[in-house]
Backbone of each chain as ProteinMPNN parsed JSONL, in Angstrom:
{"seq_chain_A": "GESVGLHLPTLSVQEGDNSIINCAYSNSASDYFIWYKQESGKGPQFIIDIRSNMDKRQGQRVTVLLNKTVKHLSLQIAATQPGDSAVYFCAEIVLTGGGNKLTFGTGTQLKVEL", "coords_chain_A": {"N_chain_A": [[222.404, 105.905, 112.052], [220.675, 102.964, 110.699], [217.384, 102.251, 111.385], [215.644, 99.467, 112.702], [213.232, 99.392, 113.867], [211.04, 100.625, 112.83], [208.325, 99.815, 112.428], [207.487, 98.792, 114.55], [205.986, 97.748, 117.801], [206.142, 100.159, 120.417], [207.784, 100.904, 123.526], [207.9, 103.284, 125.897], [209.907, 104.576, 128.336], [210.895, 106.197, 131.534], [214.23, 107.222, 132.263], [215.868, 105.347, 134.684], [213.589, 104.07, 135.577], [211.85, 100.916, 135.862], [211.585, 98.509, 133.267], [209.269, 96.672, 131.279], [209.096, 94.155, 129.031], [207.08, 92.434, 126.933], [206.225, 89.128, 125.551], [204.465, 86.95, 123.438], [204.523, 83.646, 122.82], [204.33, 80.854, 120.391], [204.566, 78.064, 120.182], [203.967, 75.373, 122.094], [205.803, 73.27, 122.46], [208.262, 74.281, 122.657], [211.533, 74.255, 123.863], [213.236, 76.063, 124.831], [214.021, 79.572, 125.502], [214.938, 82.841, 124.383], [216.143, 86.091, 124.885], [216.894, 88.787, 122.923], [218.779, 91.767, 122.098], [218.675, 94.451, 119.996], [220.497, 96.912, 118.641], [220.481, 99.968, 116.701], [221.614, 99.565, 113.479], [223.12, 97.315, 114.018], [223.779, 93.724, 114.653], [221.617, 91.288, 116.362], [221.893, 91.027, 119.808], [222.805, 88.701, 122.241], [220.994, 88.373, 125.318], [219.702, 87.156, 127.596], [218.746, 83.723, 128.548], [216.351, 81.196, 128.946], [215.27, 78.053, 130.072], [212.671, 75.743, 129.255], [211.715, 74.409, 131.453], [211.896, 76.027, 133.632], [210.746, 78.944, 135.517], [211.634, 81.351, 136.011], [214.52, 83.463, 135.64], [217.396, 85.179, 136.489], [219.648, 87.806, 135.565], [222.244, 90.167, 135.125], [220.871, 93.112, 136.015], [218.628, 92.32, 134.519], [215.651, 90.265, 134.226], [214.068, 87.386, 133.4], [210.91, 86.112, 132.846], [208.792, 83.301, 132.629], [205.842, 82.003, 131.611], [204.237, 79.283, 131.034], [201.701, 78.37, 130.935], [200.031, 80.31, 129.763], [201.651, 80.732, 127.637], [203.606, 82.848, 127.646], [206.122, 85.221, 127.791], [208.425, 87.411, 129.515], [210.599, 90.144, 129.734], [212.3, 91.823, 132.09], [213.796, 94.869, 132.871], [215.822, 96.362, 135.057], [216.108, 99.58, 136.474], [216.335, 101.344, 134.122], [218.505, 102.409, 131.546], [219.761, 104.932, 129.297], [221.388, 103.588, 127.424], [220.0, 101.303, 127.05], [218.14, 101.631, 125.248], [216.713, 100.221, 122.332], [215.797, 97.655, 120.029], [213.893, 94.963, 121.085], [213.869, 91.361, 120.954], [212.2, 88.396, 121.436], [212.88, 84.903, 121.236], [212.131, 81.646, 120.253], [212.944, 78.208, 120.801], [212.878, 74.835, 119.541], [214.555, 72.146, 120.501], [216.602, 70.151, 118.484], [218.387, 67.584, 116.726], [219.835, 68.467, 114.638], [220.86, 71.187, 114.371], [219.614, 73.926, 115.835], [216.793, 75.717, 115.376], [215.97, 78.979, 115.555], [212.895, 80.758, 116.3], [211.71, 83.877, 115.769], [210.1, 86.411, 117.678], [207.989, 89.322, 117.107], [209.147, 91.654, 118.069], [210.029, 94.543, 120.084], [210.22, 98.013, 120.41], [212.312, 99.738, 122.526], [212.236, 102.796, 124.142], [214.21, 105.068, 125.956], [213.567, 107.681, 127.974], [215.018, 110.795, 128.866]], "CA_chain_A": [[222.259, 104.57, 111.719], [219.495, 102.577, 110.248], [216.504, 101.751, 112.427], [214.872, 98.324, 112.351], [212.096, 99.442, 114.622], [210.114, 101.698, 112.351], [206.897, 99.5, 112.361], [207.358, 97.801, 115.763], [205.346, 98.339, 119.003], [207.126, 100.944, 121.185], [207.642, 101.164, 124.937], [208.64, 104.468, 126.297], [210.163, 104.667, 129.854], [211.868, 107.185, 131.927], [215.542, 106.747, 132.772], [215.872, 104.904, 136.087], [212.402, 103.201, 135.829], [211.926, 99.514, 135.422], [210.98, 98.212, 131.937], [208.743, 95.23, 131.203], [208.892, 93.879, 127.571], [206.373, 91.209, 126.816], [206.249, 88.351, 124.296], [203.656, 85.801, 123.412], [205.103, 82.66, 121.883], [203.31, 80.087, 119.81], [204.742, 76.612, 120.216], [204.037, 74.801, 123.44], [206.767, 72.323, 122.517], [209.564, 74.957, 122.648], [212.345, 73.938, 124.898], [214.244, 77.136, 125.276], [213.631, 80.905, 125.127], [216.023, 83.794, 124.411], [215.943, 87.462, 124.545], [217.96, 89.545, 122.136], [218.782, 93.183, 122.045], [219.209, 94.819, 118.69], [220.735, 98.33, 118.421], [220.453, 100.487, 115.313], [222.763, 99.265, 112.654], [223.957, 96.126, 114.571], [223.154, 92.472, 114.738], [221.048, 91.013, 117.652], [223.05, 90.704, 120.88], [222.178, 87.77, 123.299], [220.85, 88.993, 126.659], [219.538, 86.049, 128.51], [217.945, 82.65, 128.13], [215.597, 80.291, 130.008], [214.856, 76.814, 129.657], [211.226, 75.621, 129.464], [211.476, 73.81, 132.883], [212.168, 77.152, 134.616], [209.83, 80.002, 135.379], [212.352, 82.634, 136.231], [215.973, 83.431, 135.628], [217.989, 86.526, 136.652], [220.943, 88.24, 135.137], [222.707, 91.465, 135.619], [219.812, 94.067, 135.756], [217.598, 91.74, 133.756], [215.023, 89.042, 134.733], [213.108, 86.797, 132.428], [209.752, 85.197, 133.513], [208.162, 82.382, 131.658], [204.494, 81.402, 132.011], [203.916, 78.245, 130.091], [200.181, 78.198, 130.888], [199.54, 81.187, 128.833], [202.715, 80.882, 126.547], [204.007, 84.199, 127.719], [207.552, 85.546, 128.242], [208.628, 88.797, 129.681], [211.956, 90.585, 130.082], [212.302, 93.007, 133.021], [215.014, 95.6, 132.877], [215.78, 97.289, 136.195], [216.831, 100.869, 136.423], [216.563, 101.408, 132.799], [219.415, 103.416, 131.202], [219.756, 105.286, 127.832], [221.998, 102.576, 126.608], [219.115, 100.152, 126.948], [217.293, 101.875, 123.964], [216.962, 99.307, 121.299], [214.643, 96.777, 119.756], [214.174, 93.716, 121.893], [213.142, 90.347, 120.372], [212.141, 87.115, 122.052], [213.005, 83.771, 120.253], [211.861, 80.275, 120.89], [213.782, 77.077, 120.16], [212.697, 73.528, 119.795], [215.825, 71.482, 120.353], [216.783, 69.023, 117.525], [219.75, 67.061, 116.612], [220.415, 68.932, 113.405], [220.754, 72.568, 114.228], [218.439, 74.374, 116.554], [216.135, 76.734, 114.644], [215.149, 80.071, 116.333], [211.712, 81.428, 115.669], [211.665, 85.115, 116.466], [208.903, 87.178, 117.759], [207.859, 90.465, 116.223], [210.048, 92.786, 118.562], [209.508, 95.793, 120.806], [211.176, 99.143, 120.487], [212.336, 100.467, 123.868], [212.882, 104.138, 124.167], [214.405, 105.557, 127.287], [213.483, 109.143, 127.994], [215.929, 111.352, 129.96]], "C_chain_A": [[220.858, 104.238, 111.288], [218.713, 102.055, 111.31], [215.737, 100.602, 112.004], [213.574, 98.383, 113.108], [211.006, 100.283, 114.149], [208.64, 101.232, 112.433], [206.734, 98.623, 113.629], [206.615, 98.575, 116.943], [206.506, 99.107, 119.796], [206.773, 100.98, 122.641], [208.5, 102.215, 125.253], [208.731, 104.47, 127.799], [211.025, 105.773, 130.22], [213.071, 106.552, 132.39], [215.393, 106.547, 134.229], [214.659, 104.044, 136.46], [212.659, 101.788, 135.45], [211.149, 99.441, 134.055], [210.513, 96.817, 131.914], [208.458, 95.089, 129.712], [208.245, 92.523, 127.55], [206.409, 90.428, 125.523], [205.331, 87.218, 124.457], [204.23, 84.753, 122.323], [203.987, 81.634, 121.52], [203.359, 78.552, 120.025], [204.964, 76.142, 121.612], [205.167, 73.757, 123.563], [208.103, 72.905, 122.592], [210.245, 74.622, 123.937], [213.168, 75.005, 125.583], [213.832, 78.544, 124.716], [214.749, 81.761, 125.265], [215.511, 85.119, 124.187], [217.211, 88.09, 123.933], [217.696, 91.043, 122.173], [219.38, 93.638, 120.697], [219.279, 96.383, 118.507], [220.77, 98.733, 117.036], [221.722, 100.203, 114.635], [223.586, 98.0, 113.063], [223.024, 94.918, 114.485], [222.488, 92.31, 116.138], [222.038, 90.52, 118.535], [222.233, 89.823, 121.922], [222.062, 88.552, 124.645], [220.748, 87.894, 127.702], [218.578, 85.001, 128.066], [217.254, 82.003, 129.197], [215.176, 79.127, 129.383], [213.352, 76.632, 130.067], [210.855, 75.015, 130.826], [211.702, 74.802, 133.931], [211.039, 78.188, 134.403], [210.515, 81.396, 135.575], [213.813, 82.504, 136.172], [216.406, 84.951, 135.65], [219.31, 86.717, 136.122], [221.301, 89.514, 135.791], [221.637, 92.518, 135.156], [218.598, 93.578, 134.907], [217.05, 90.558, 134.416], [214.094, 88.634, 133.689], [212.251, 85.878, 133.238], [209.028, 84.561, 132.389], [206.931, 81.819, 132.269], [203.958, 80.568, 130.957], [202.441, 78.041, 129.886], [199.595, 78.972, 129.818], [200.477, 81.442, 127.713], [203.165, 82.354, 126.437], [205.396, 84.286, 128.334], [207.704, 87.007, 128.46], [210.145, 88.886, 130.057], [211.8, 91.834, 130.989], [213.756, 93.572, 133.083], [214.944, 96.546, 134.089], [216.624, 98.472, 136.027], [217.254, 101.173, 134.955], [217.485, 102.717, 132.403], [219.288, 103.766, 129.748], [220.364, 104.257, 126.868], [221.114, 101.323, 126.442], [218.151, 100.346, 125.647], [217.673, 100.975, 122.814], [215.66, 98.55, 120.944], [214.999, 95.479, 120.47], [213.297, 92.62, 121.266], [213.284, 89.099, 121.318], [212.361, 85.997, 120.909], [212.846, 82.582, 121.095], [212.588, 79.284, 120.116], [213.128, 75.764, 120.51], [213.987, 72.758, 119.471], [215.716, 70.222, 119.463], [218.149, 68.646, 117.52], [220.508, 67.733, 115.415], [220.444, 70.494, 113.228], [219.535, 73.081, 114.838], [217.895, 75.642, 115.909], [215.474, 77.759, 115.692], [214.054, 80.613, 115.546], [211.574, 82.696, 116.504], [210.316, 85.693, 116.575], [208.915, 88.567, 117.002], [208.752, 91.659, 116.768], [209.288, 93.915, 119.153], [210.559, 96.802, 120.853], [211.135, 99.817, 121.821], [213.012, 101.772, 123.742], [212.99, 104.672, 125.518], [214.527, 107.071, 127.214], [214.247, 109.673, 129.171], [215.092, 112.219, 130.864]], "O_chain_A": [[219.941, 105.044, 111.448], [219.293, 101.405, 112.179], [215.142, 100.7, 110.931], [212.814, 97.423, 112.99], [210.116, 100.65, 114.916], [207.753, 102.083, 112.503], [205.84, 97.777, 113.668], [206.629, 99.803, 117.038], [207.664, 98.689, 119.792], [205.596, 101.075, 122.988], [209.698, 102.172, 124.971], [207.707, 104.374, 128.476], [211.802, 106.278, 129.41], [213.016, 105.426, 132.886], [214.881, 107.402, 134.951], [214.658, 103.375, 137.494], [213.636, 101.506, 134.757], [210.223, 100.206, 133.784], [211.162, 95.893, 132.405], [207.645, 95.843, 129.177], [208.793, 91.56, 128.086], [206.609, 91.028, 124.467], [205.36, 86.546, 125.488], [204.356, 85.04, 121.133], [202.939, 81.533, 122.157], [202.334, 77.87, 120.044], [205.974, 76.442, 122.248], [205.482, 73.374, 124.69], [209.075, 72.15, 122.596], [209.631, 74.688, 125.002], [213.688, 74.869, 126.691], [213.355, 78.649, 123.586], [215.549, 81.537, 126.173], [214.574, 85.327, 123.417], [218.348, 87.926, 124.376], [216.559, 91.505, 122.265], [220.482, 93.227, 120.334], [218.272, 97.045, 118.259], [221.076, 97.897, 116.186], [222.798, 100.544, 115.125], [224.627, 97.71, 112.473], [221.809, 94.992, 114.298], [222.767, 93.119, 117.023], [222.916, 89.731, 118.184], [221.151, 90.195, 122.374], [222.969, 89.297, 125.016], [221.61, 87.743, 128.569], [217.669, 85.295, 127.29], [217.575, 82.265, 130.356], [214.741, 79.151, 128.231], [212.852, 77.232, 131.019], [209.71, 75.149, 131.257], [211.699, 74.428, 135.104], [210.466, 78.308, 133.321], [209.931, 82.444, 135.297], [214.343, 81.491, 136.628], [215.863, 85.807, 134.952], [220.113, 85.79, 136.222], [220.772, 89.903, 136.832], [221.544, 92.765, 133.954], [217.676, 94.344, 134.628], [217.781, 89.849, 135.108], [213.38, 89.465, 133.128], [212.657, 85.078, 134.08], [208.702, 85.165, 131.367], [206.977, 81.217, 133.341], [203.283, 81.056, 130.051], [201.986, 77.605, 128.829], [198.785, 78.48, 129.032], [200.182, 82.288, 126.87], [203.125, 82.99, 125.384], [205.769, 83.544, 129.243], [207.175, 87.801, 127.682], [210.8, 87.972, 130.556], [211.173, 92.807, 130.571], [214.737, 92.863, 133.306], [214.092, 97.433, 134.13], [217.734, 98.399, 135.5], [218.445, 101.237, 134.653], [217.258, 103.843, 132.845], [218.745, 102.961, 128.99], [219.944, 104.084, 125.724], [221.498, 100.388, 125.74], [217.528, 99.425, 125.118], [218.821, 100.968, 122.371], [214.592, 98.802, 121.503], [216.127, 94.987, 120.478], [212.11, 92.858, 121.047], [214.343, 88.833, 121.886], [212.018, 86.236, 119.751], [213.24, 82.435, 122.252], [212.841, 79.454, 118.923], [212.827, 75.553, 121.685], [214.441, 72.726, 118.328], [214.859, 69.362, 119.67], [219.004, 69.239, 118.177], [221.714, 67.538, 115.26], [220.124, 71.035, 112.169], [218.447, 72.707, 114.401], [218.623, 76.635, 115.937], [214.616, 77.427, 116.51], [214.164, 80.902, 114.354], [211.363, 82.657, 117.716], [209.468, 85.513, 115.7], [209.891, 88.85, 116.308], [209.07, 92.568, 116.0], [208.141, 94.215, 118.822], [211.681, 96.528, 121.28], [210.122, 100.385, 122.231], [214.16, 101.886, 123.313], [211.985, 104.751, 126.224], [215.386, 107.65, 126.548], [214.182, 109.154, 130.285], [215.608, 112.784, 131.829]]}, "seq_chain_B": "SAVISQKPSRDICQRGTSLTIQCQVDSQVTMMFWYRQQPGQSLTLIATANQGSEATYESGFVIDKFPISRPNLTFSTLTVSNMSPEDSSIYLCSVEGQGAEQYFGPGTRLTVT", "coords_chain_B": {"N_chain_B": [[231.576, 83.973, 123.686], [231.365, 83.649, 120.087], [233.281, 85.522, 117.839], [231.951, 87.248, 115.07], [232.124, 88.223, 111.782], [231.042, 90.097, 108.902], [230.97, 90.493, 105.477], [229.879, 92.38, 102.349], [229.488, 95.21, 104.572], [227.327, 96.774, 103.884], [225.433, 97.396, 100.833], [224.56, 98.733, 97.669], [222.625, 97.664, 95.163], [221.768, 96.889, 91.689], [218.805, 95.913, 90.244], [218.347, 92.585, 89.225], [220.951, 91.85, 89.33], [223.538, 90.023, 91.197], [224.472, 89.311, 94.534], [227.091, 88.355, 96.691], [227.417, 87.445, 99.995], [229.686, 87.41, 102.619], [230.531, 85.46, 105.615], [232.477, 85.225, 108.466], [233.861, 83.38, 111.045], [235.511, 83.356, 114.242], [236.173, 80.929, 115.365], [236.03, 77.374, 115.136], [233.035, 76.096, 113.985], [230.091, 73.99, 113.971], [227.496, 74.384, 112.864], [226.124, 76.852, 110.802], [224.053, 79.752, 110.349], [221.753, 81.434, 108.334], [220.004, 84.382, 108.144], [217.12, 86.639, 107.303], [216.275, 89.88, 107.633], [213.676, 91.929, 107.04], [212.911, 95.372, 106.308], [211.991, 96.99, 109.221], [211.035, 94.706, 110.452], [210.964, 91.411, 111.947], [213.43, 88.722, 112.449], [213.838, 86.258, 110.002], [214.582, 82.893, 109.423], [216.673, 81.758, 106.909], [218.22, 79.606, 105.876], [220.033, 76.65, 107.087], [223.449, 75.889, 107.466], [225.603, 73.402, 107.218], [228.876, 72.256, 107.614], [230.361, 70.675, 104.741], [228.113, 69.606, 103.624], [225.006, 69.952, 101.858], [223.033, 72.979, 102.117], [220.322, 73.398, 104.245], [217.163, 74.506, 103.588], [214.589, 76.759, 104.614], [210.995, 76.941, 104.525], [209.795, 78.675, 101.72], [212.134, 79.787, 100.854], [214.635, 79.142, 98.461], [217.222, 77.206, 96.835], [218.102, 78.075, 94.35], [217.706, 80.73, 94.461], [218.888, 81.644, 96.725], [221.762, 80.655, 97.007], [224.13, 78.911, 98.975], [227.307, 78.488, 100.444], [229.625, 76.417, 102.178], [232.436, 76.054, 102.927], [234.386, 75.519, 104.901], [234.946, 75.094, 108.462], [234.855, 77.737, 109.532], [233.663, 79.557, 107.879], [231.349, 80.902, 105.65], [229.244, 81.53, 102.75], [226.517, 83.516, 101.463], [224.551, 83.868, 98.726], [222.578, 86.348, 97.076], [220.408, 86.028, 94.49], [219.799, 87.323, 91.248], [218.534, 89.874, 91.842], [215.706, 91.712, 93.191], [213.819, 94.69, 94.169], [212.383, 93.771, 96.311], [214.072, 92.198, 97.719], [215.557, 93.849, 99.313], [216.994, 94.053, 102.364], [218.181, 93.289, 105.591], [220.773, 91.001, 105.961], [221.766, 88.361, 107.899], [224.227, 86.412, 109.5], [224.653, 83.562, 111.756], [225.92, 81.659, 114.584], [225.896, 78.805, 116.615], [225.955, 78.805, 120.217], [227.412, 77.655, 123.407], [225.299, 76.637, 124.468], [221.915, 76.38, 123.457], [221.753, 78.769, 122.38], [222.199, 81.447, 119.95], [224.662, 83.33, 118.277], [225.082, 86.451, 116.632], [226.185, 87.938, 113.598], [227.192, 91.361, 112.395], [225.631, 91.889, 110.348], [224.448, 92.409, 106.861], [223.613, 95.148, 105.043], [221.315, 95.472, 102.599], [220.351, 97.148, 99.706], [218.249, 97.25, 96.932], [217.904, 98.644, 93.867]], "CA_chain_B": [[230.81, 83.922, 122.529], [232.26, 83.737, 119.01], [233.315, 86.824, 117.069], [231.578, 87.051, 113.729], [232.26, 89.387, 110.842], [230.325, 89.921, 107.621], [231.307, 91.532, 104.319], [230.138, 93.746, 102.799], [228.517, 95.679, 105.679], [226.2, 97.349, 103.271], [225.648, 97.497, 99.448], [223.367, 99.161, 96.959], [222.726, 96.928, 93.889], [220.744, 97.109, 90.698], [217.932, 94.663, 90.087], [218.761, 91.465, 88.204], [222.292, 91.323, 89.582], [223.615, 89.088, 92.393], [225.479, 89.753, 95.591], [227.604, 87.373, 97.586], [227.744, 87.983, 101.376], [230.555, 86.586, 103.428], [230.552, 85.369, 107.088], [233.687, 84.588, 108.9], [233.867, 83.213, 112.574], [236.873, 83.32, 114.756], [236.396, 79.735, 115.863], [235.345, 76.35, 114.27], [231.586, 75.725, 114.422], [229.415, 73.023, 113.106], [226.344, 74.872, 112.156], [225.978, 78.375, 110.612], [222.666, 80.023, 109.952], [221.507, 82.676, 107.571], [218.567, 84.971, 108.288], [216.859, 87.885, 106.589], [215.435, 90.857, 108.362], [213.143, 92.922, 106.233], [212.744, 96.643, 106.952], [210.998, 97.078, 110.327], [210.515, 93.367, 110.719], [211.879, 90.532, 112.816], [214.299, 87.912, 111.714], [213.406, 85.021, 109.466], [215.515, 81.928, 109.082], [216.642, 81.372, 105.475], [218.831, 78.264, 105.752], [221.051, 76.197, 107.989], [224.564, 75.492, 106.696], [226.515, 72.415, 107.806], [230.11, 72.074, 106.722], [230.539, 69.391, 104.07], [226.684, 69.097, 103.165], [224.14, 71.098, 101.287], [222.428, 73.67, 103.177], [218.863, 73.085, 104.525], [216.378, 75.667, 103.369], [213.326, 76.899, 105.183], [209.8, 77.097, 103.581], [209.763, 79.971, 101.091], [213.462, 79.957, 100.398], [215.219, 78.128, 97.55], [218.717, 77.312, 96.631], [218.449, 78.819, 93.147], [217.585, 82.188, 94.81], [219.848, 81.937, 97.816], [222.789, 79.582, 97.057], [225.0, 78.978, 100.114], [228.507, 77.761, 100.449], [230.099, 76.283, 103.593], [233.708, 75.3, 102.491], [235.098, 75.076, 106.062], [234.284, 75.21, 109.772], [234.849, 79.074, 110.029], [233.347, 80.382, 106.779], [230.141, 80.63, 104.733], [228.713, 82.6, 101.921], [225.131, 83.49, 101.018], [224.386, 84.754, 97.444], [221.209, 86.758, 96.788], [220.562, 85.976, 93.004], [218.697, 87.927, 90.436], [217.819, 90.658, 92.954], [214.619, 92.64, 93.014], [213.663, 95.522, 95.239], [211.816, 93.067, 97.543], [215.175, 91.553, 98.441], [216.123, 94.811, 100.135], [216.815, 93.658, 103.744], [219.5, 93.04, 106.294], [221.009, 89.631, 105.984], [222.669, 88.122, 109.093], [224.632, 85.049, 109.779], [224.791, 83.313, 113.133], [226.443, 80.467, 114.938], [225.381, 78.268, 117.924], [226.968, 78.936, 121.446], [227.582, 76.446, 124.157], [223.896, 75.925, 124.545], [221.033, 76.444, 122.19], [221.712, 80.288, 121.923], [222.95, 81.726, 118.784], [225.294, 84.688, 118.229], [224.87, 86.966, 115.313], [227.047, 88.867, 113.034], [226.676, 92.587, 112.379], [224.582, 92.047, 109.282], [224.713, 93.064, 105.671], [222.435, 95.955, 104.595], [221.279, 95.361, 101.166], [219.338, 97.966, 99.09], [218.232, 96.958, 95.536], [217.269, 99.721, 93.199]], "C_chain_B": [[231.762, 84.171, 121.373], [232.209, 85.14, 118.42], [232.986, 86.535, 115.504], [231.628, 88.335, 112.885], [231.508, 88.988, 109.52], [230.871, 91.053, 106.665], [230.319, 91.276, 103.105], [229.188, 94.131, 104.03], [227.292, 96.273, 105.073], [226.502, 97.43, 101.699], [224.321, 98.015, 98.816], [223.559, 98.438, 95.623], [221.517, 97.152, 92.996], [219.971, 95.696, 90.59], [218.396, 93.795, 88.928], [220.166, 91.106, 88.445], [222.328, 90.413, 90.884], [224.627, 89.586, 93.363], [225.855, 88.565, 96.474], [228.055, 87.998, 98.935], [228.667, 86.914, 102.073], [230.36, 86.581, 104.883], [231.705, 84.623, 107.512], [233.53, 84.525, 110.443], [235.268, 83.005, 113.074], [237.079, 81.897, 115.393], [235.699, 78.636, 115.063], [234.014, 76.03, 114.897], [231.019, 74.74, 113.495], [228.297, 73.599, 112.168], [226.513, 76.348, 111.993], [224.558, 78.612, 109.992], [222.659, 81.382, 109.271], [220.102, 83.142, 107.786], [218.453, 86.298, 107.514], [215.932, 88.688, 107.586], [214.977, 91.937, 107.516], [212.927, 94.251, 106.929], [211.63, 96.658, 108.05], [210.404, 95.804, 110.771], [211.402, 92.606, 111.572], [212.66, 89.629, 111.834], [213.681, 86.664, 111.187], [214.487, 84.061, 109.057], [215.506, 81.541, 107.595], [217.079, 79.866, 105.363], [219.789, 77.975, 106.82], [222.193, 75.536, 107.179], [225.444, 74.572, 107.49], [227.716, 72.2, 106.985], [230.073, 70.681, 106.076], [229.206, 68.86, 103.504], [226.059, 70.323, 102.58], [223.34, 71.722, 102.437], [220.955, 73.195, 103.109], [218.084, 74.316, 104.56], [215.048, 75.635, 104.023], [212.243, 77.141, 104.185], [209.865, 78.538, 103.059], [211.011, 80.409, 100.587], [214.026, 78.81, 99.607], [216.571, 78.319, 97.265], [218.981, 78.025, 95.396], [218.511, 80.353, 93.404], [218.679, 82.535, 95.8], [220.862, 80.756, 97.886], [223.704, 79.916, 98.204], [226.122, 78.04, 99.994], [229.03, 77.647, 101.863], [231.395, 75.352, 103.382], [234.48, 74.826, 103.681], [234.327, 75.404, 107.311], [234.21, 76.709, 110.261], [234.262, 80.028, 108.908], [232.199, 79.978, 106.135], [229.771, 81.793, 103.892], [227.251, 82.448, 101.588], [225.048, 84.413, 99.744], [222.906, 85.04, 97.267], [221.302, 86.952, 95.214], [219.437, 86.875, 92.465], [217.779, 88.879, 91.256], [216.71, 91.511, 92.362], [214.508, 93.569, 94.195], [213.134, 94.879, 96.511], [212.909, 92.4, 98.182], [215.894, 92.509, 99.421], [215.829, 94.406, 101.589], [218.178, 93.687, 104.387], [219.532, 91.513, 106.317], [222.135, 89.373, 106.99], [222.954, 86.663, 109.063], [224.791, 84.839, 111.381], [225.36, 81.934, 113.299], [225.932, 80.16, 116.41], [226.52, 78.522, 119.012], [227.127, 77.667, 122.074], [226.3, 75.729, 124.342], [223.168, 76.038, 123.433], [221.038, 77.933, 121.696], [222.468, 80.398, 120.623], [223.519, 83.172, 118.935], [225.376, 85.125, 116.833], [226.019, 87.865, 114.922], [226.465, 90.317, 112.882], [225.683, 92.914, 111.274], [225.072, 92.768, 108.046], [223.511, 93.83, 105.172], [222.374, 96.102, 103.157], [220.123, 96.258, 100.664], [219.335, 97.632, 97.556], [217.314, 97.932, 94.89], [216.717, 99.257, 91.808]], "O_chain_B": [[232.812, 84.789, 121.548], [231.197, 85.835, 118.509], [233.634, 85.742, 114.821], [231.186, 89.398, 113.322], [231.377, 87.829, 109.126], [231.14, 92.21, 106.986], [229.959, 90.127, 102.849], [228.256, 93.411, 104.386], [226.252, 96.274, 105.732], [227.664, 97.519, 101.303], [223.211, 97.796, 99.302], [224.61, 98.608, 95.005], [220.432, 97.533, 93.437], [220.48, 94.598, 90.818], [218.767, 94.25, 87.846], [220.633, 90.136, 87.848], [221.312, 90.121, 91.515], [225.581, 90.254, 92.965], [224.972, 87.85, 96.949], [228.897, 88.894, 99.007], [228.396, 85.713, 102.07], [230.033, 87.637, 105.424], [231.958, 83.517, 107.034], [233.115, 85.504, 111.063], [236.121, 82.506, 112.34], [238.159, 81.694, 115.947], [234.783, 78.984, 114.319], [233.87, 75.749, 116.087], [231.425, 74.656, 112.335], [228.202, 73.342, 110.967], [226.979, 77.037, 112.9], [224.007, 77.795, 109.254], [223.418, 82.3, 109.583], [219.138, 82.391, 107.629], [219.427, 86.953, 107.141], [215.005, 88.179, 108.216], [215.758, 92.846, 107.235], [212.763, 94.225, 108.149], [210.47, 96.358, 107.768], [209.355, 95.801, 111.416], [212.493, 93.062, 111.915], [212.566, 89.751, 110.612], [212.985, 86.013, 111.967], [215.337, 84.509, 108.288], [214.498, 81.065, 107.074], [216.363, 79.025, 104.82], [220.336, 78.892, 107.433], [221.925, 74.714, 106.303], [226.024, 75.055, 108.462], [227.619, 71.98, 105.777], [229.804, 69.671, 106.727], [229.181, 67.759, 102.953], [226.468, 71.471, 102.752], [223.042, 71.137, 103.478], [220.459, 72.69, 102.102], [218.276, 75.14, 105.454], [214.395, 74.592, 104.015], [212.547, 77.526, 103.056], [209.973, 79.489, 103.833], [211.016, 81.413, 99.875], [213.922, 77.65, 100.008], [217.109, 79.418, 97.399], [220.061, 78.61, 95.311], [219.203, 81.119, 92.732], [219.31, 83.589, 95.714], [220.764, 79.94, 98.803], [224.036, 81.084, 98.404], [225.962, 76.92, 99.509], [228.928, 78.579, 102.661], [231.4, 74.144, 103.617], [235.19, 73.827, 103.567], [233.21, 75.919, 107.257], [233.581, 76.959, 111.289], [234.398, 81.243, 109.053], [231.974, 78.773, 106.016], [229.969, 82.942, 104.289], [226.782, 81.32, 101.442], [225.446, 85.578, 99.769], [222.075, 84.132, 97.298], [222.041, 87.782, 94.684], [218.391, 87.127, 93.063], [216.559, 88.744, 91.352], [216.767, 91.959, 91.217], [215.101, 93.24, 95.222], [213.383, 95.347, 97.622], [212.665, 91.982, 99.314], [216.71, 92.082, 100.237], [214.681, 94.392, 102.034], [219.18, 94.065, 103.78], [218.553, 90.833, 106.622], [223.206, 89.979, 106.985], [222.141, 85.816, 108.692], [225.015, 85.773, 112.15], [225.335, 81.117, 112.378], [225.621, 81.027, 117.227], [227.727, 78.464, 118.773], [227.007, 76.634, 121.415], [226.185, 74.503, 124.373], [223.726, 75.804, 122.361], [220.386, 78.266, 120.706], [223.271, 79.536, 120.264], [222.956, 84.047, 119.593], [225.686, 84.347, 115.931], [226.712, 88.454, 115.751], [225.297, 90.493, 113.227], [225.028, 93.955, 111.231], [225.965, 93.613, 108.114], [222.474, 93.225, 104.899], [223.214, 96.743, 102.526], [219.007, 96.128, 101.166], [220.398, 97.74, 96.944], [216.145, 98.07, 95.251], [216.13, 100.056, 91.078]]}, "name": "protein", "num_of_chains": 2, "seq": "GESVGLHLPTLSVQEGDNSIINCAYSNSASDYFIWYKQESGKGPQFIIDIRSNMDKRQGQRVTVLLNKTVKHLSLQIAATQPGDSAVYFCAEIVLTGGGNKLTFGTGTQLKVELSAVISQKPSRDICQRGTSLTIQCQVDSQVTMMFWYRQQPGQSLTLIATANQGSEATYESGFVIDKFPISRPNLTFSTLTVSNMSPEDSSIYLCSVEGQGAEQYFGPGTRLTVT"}
């Protein structure tokens, strides 16, 4: 399949370790943040989201942390598995009445080593 | 989440020609979005398509180059006109979910020679 991560920063982790993927966002007025996972040859897949009035949200094996003071977002993946290998994008949203526009970050390629 | 399909999944086209990409959703949605993902890059919003009105284009994208149709609440097309090699990208459509999140189709991989 085609890779979309050829020019992206890469994070390599051992299978079973925890992964932390970071994202710096630009707009202090953003209301909502989303993490997406994009596997080779596929469209982005929604993982988890967090509203700007929260600082932490947990899902299944994933945790998102939001630090509005420094405009930083992180995605933590517990017990990383080979199936987690993908490119991960953060996206920020300013809520409007006419279609909420996503602004995507640059992405990070996660490689899980066996 | 909605199930979204795109046609074609990939194509190789000659410069100067046009390609129309279709996006079909399995449920009625108000807004549909079209994105471009250049090789090794992140996603950039091209335009927002609301049924029954003209699409709203982002800075750097114009209707003459990327005409969009939105004939009903489950379907949209994006045309890439007068293509050049710089148009080689993945083109993705998306729809909003229950909240502000968006769900994406599988993408159309376009190569212009």
